[in-house]
C-alpha distance (Angstrom), angle and dihedral (degrees) to the residues before:
residue distance angle dihedral
M1 . . .
M2 3.77 . .
H3 3.77 92.4 .
S4 3.80 90.1 50.9
L5 3.80 91.2 50.6
D6 3.82 91.4 47.0
T7 3.83 91.1 49.6
S8 3.81 91.3 47.0
L9 3.83 91.2 50.2
F10 3.82 90.4 46.6
N11 3.80 91.7 52.2
L12 3.75 89.3 50.1
L13 3.82 96.8 48.5
T14 3.86 104.1 34.4
A15 3.79 124.7 95.6
G16 3.73 117.6 -101.4
P17 3.82 128.5 -149.8
E18 3.82 88.9 -88.8
A19 3.86 95.2 52.9
P20 3.82 113.4 139.8
E21 3.77 112.7 -104.5
W22 3.83 91.6 -130.9
L23 3.84 90.2 57.0
V24 3.80 93.3 46.9
F25 3.80 87.3 49.9
A26 3.82 92.0 49.0
A27 3.80 90.6 48.0
S28 3.77 90.6 49.0
V29 3.82 91.9 53.6
M30 3.81 90.6 48.8
A31 3.80 94.1 45.3
S32 3.81 98.5 45.0
A33 3.79 113.6 13.8
V34 3.80 103.8 45.7
V35 3.80 97.6 67.6
P36 3.78 95.8 54.5
V37 3.79 91.3 44.3
V38 3.82 91.3 50.9
A39 3.88 88.4 48.8
L40 3.81 90.1 52.1
I41 3.85 91.6 49.4
L42 3.82 90.2 49.9
L43 3.79 89.7 49.5
V44 3.75 91.5 51.3
T45 3.79 90.2 47.0
W46 3.81 90.0 53.2
I47 3.82 93.3 48.2
K48 3.78 90.2 49.4
G49 3.86 87.0 53.7
W50 3.79 95.7 -124.5
L51 3.79 114.2 158.0
R52 3.76 97.0 -35.2
P53 3.79 95.2 179.4
A54 3.81 89.4 60.4
L55 3.83 90.8 50.0
L56 3.83 91.0 48.4
D57 3.79 90.0 52.5
A58 3.77 89.9 50.9
V59 3.76 95.0 46.8
A60 3.76 92.4 44.9
A61 3.84 90.7 52.5
G62 3.78 89.8 48.7
L63 3.77 94.7 49.5
I64 3.80 93.7 46.0
G65 3.80 88.8 48.6
L66 3.79 92.7 51.2
G67 3.78 90.4 48.1
I68 3.86 90.0 52.5
V69 3.83 89.4 48.4
Q70 3.77 89.9 54.1
I71 3.76 93.1 51.0
I72 3.84 91.9 49.0
G73 3.79 89.2 49.8
E74 3.80 91.0 53.2
L75 3.79 91.8 47.6
A76 3.73 100.8 43.8
Y77 3.76 122.0 17.2
R78 3.78 117.0 -154.0
P79 3.79 117.7 -174.3
R80 3.75 121.9 -128.0
P81 3.85 115.0 -107.9
F82 3.77 94.2 -103.9
E83 3.80 90.7 52.9
I84 3.83 88.6 65.4
G85 3.78 96.1 41.5
L86 3.80 99.2 -95.6
G87 3.79 121.7 133.8
L88 3.73 128.3 -28.1
N89 3.81 126.2 -61.0
L90 3.83 97.1 -129.8
M91 3.80 91.9 162.2
N92 3.79 93.4 56.0
H93 3.80 84.2 -130.8
A94 3.83 120.1 179.7
P95 3.73 115.9 -110.8
E96 3.80 104.0 -101.4
N97 3.80 138.2 127.6
S98 3.74 112.8 -41.4
F99 3.78 104.0 -169.8
P100 2.99 120.3 103.6
S101 3.74 110.3 13.4
D102 3.83 115.2 -119.4
H103 3.81 90.2 -154.5
A104 3.82 94.9 50.5
T105 3.85 91.0 44.7
L106 3.80 93.0 52.6
M107 3.81 95.7 42.4
F108 3.83 95.2 48.3
A109 3.85 91.1 44.0
L110 3.74 89.5 53.6
A111 3.80 97.1 40.9
V112 3.90 95.9 46.8
S113 3.76 92.8 43.3
L114 3.81 93.8 50.8
A115 3.85 91.3 41.5
L116 3.80 88.4 59.0
S117 3.88 92.7 47.8
P118 3.79 136.8 68.6
L119 3.86 83.5 -86.3
R120 3.80 87.5 68.1
K121 3.83 94.8 138.3
A122 3.79 92.1 53.8
G123 3.78 89.9 50.4
L124 3.81 91.4 49.9
V125 3.82 88.8 52.2
L126 3.82 90.6 50.1
L127 3.77 94.9 51.4
P128 3.85 96.1 71.1
L129 3.82 88.0 38.7
A130 3.82 88.1 55.6
L131 3.77 89.1 52.0
A132 3.79 90.4 47.6
V133 3.79 91.4 50.8
G134 3.78 89.0 52.4
W135 3.79 93.9 47.6
G136 3.83 90.7 49.2
R137 3.74 91.6 52.9
V138 3.82 92.6 49.6
Y139 3.80 93.1 42.1
L140 3.81 91.0 53.3
G141 3.76 93.2 49.4
A142 3.83 100.5 -109.7
H143 3.80 98.9 113.7
F144 3.75 144.2 23.1
P145 3.86 115.1 -121.8
F146 3.83 91.0 -110.1
D147 3.91 88.5 57.2
I148 3.81 86.3 61.0
L149 3.78 92.7 43.6
G150 3.80 90.3 49.5
G151 3.76 90.3 50.9
A152 3.82 91.0 48.6
V153 3.85 91.3 52.3
I154 3.77 93.3 46.0
G155 3.84 93.1 46.7
T156 3.76 92.9 47.1
A157 3.77 92.2 46.9
C158 3.86 90.8 50.9
A159 3.78 91.5 48.9
L160 3.81 90.4 52.2
A161 3.81 93.0 43.5
V162 3.81 92.9 51.8
R163 3.77 91.9 49.8
A164 3.81 90.7 50.6
V165 3.87 91.9 63.4
P166 3.82 107.8 89.0
Q167 3.86 91.9 -173.7
R168 3.80 90.8 66.0
Q169 3.77 90.8 83.7
R170 3.78 89.8 67.1
L171 3.78 91.3 49.5
W172 3.76 90.2 48.4
A173 3.83 90.9 51.4
L174 3.83 89.0 50.4
T175 3.85 89.5 48.1
E176 3.79 89.7 51.6
R177 3.84 92.1 50.2
L178 3.81 89.5 48.1
Y179 3.83 92.1 49.6
R180 3.83 90.8 50.6
A181 3.81 92.7 48.0
V182 3.84 91.6 50.2
L183 3.74 90.8 45.2
A184 3.81 91.6 50.4
M185 3.80 90.1 52.8
V186 3.80 92.0 50.0
V187 3.81 97.1 43.9
């Protein structure tokens, strides 16, 4: 039943052979370019020294989420839509595990974590971007909708789990001291 619903949603949301070039381009930007741009913005925010504990929470949630996704992929392989003859592979994506989406997991972990921090506005900007990344990956044929939903659930759960650990503040303070010590040696 769930597979049938997922397939039906995929067929509804994915690009067909007559997809407008501008929409394929927009989906490509969302699916591929947003994550590196967000990473660059987070790096600049770190360098500027703005609310580093909130950034560390977000990055920790993202890394834990990506680790969980890798474990799931090793335990239960799910082919991508194009591997089973559904839709087009407009991303030219390699055939590898589809569920859950790495991109969705990372984006939702970052967005939810930041939305729950003093960087709330940044997180609220990232939430629709996370949805757009997920849409782009489905539209271009790289994922089923439930791959994105699974990534959203895992990313959100990781963001909440990281925030629930009170001892993380000591680890973040140690990370900050280590960063300053390494920076002092370099500069």
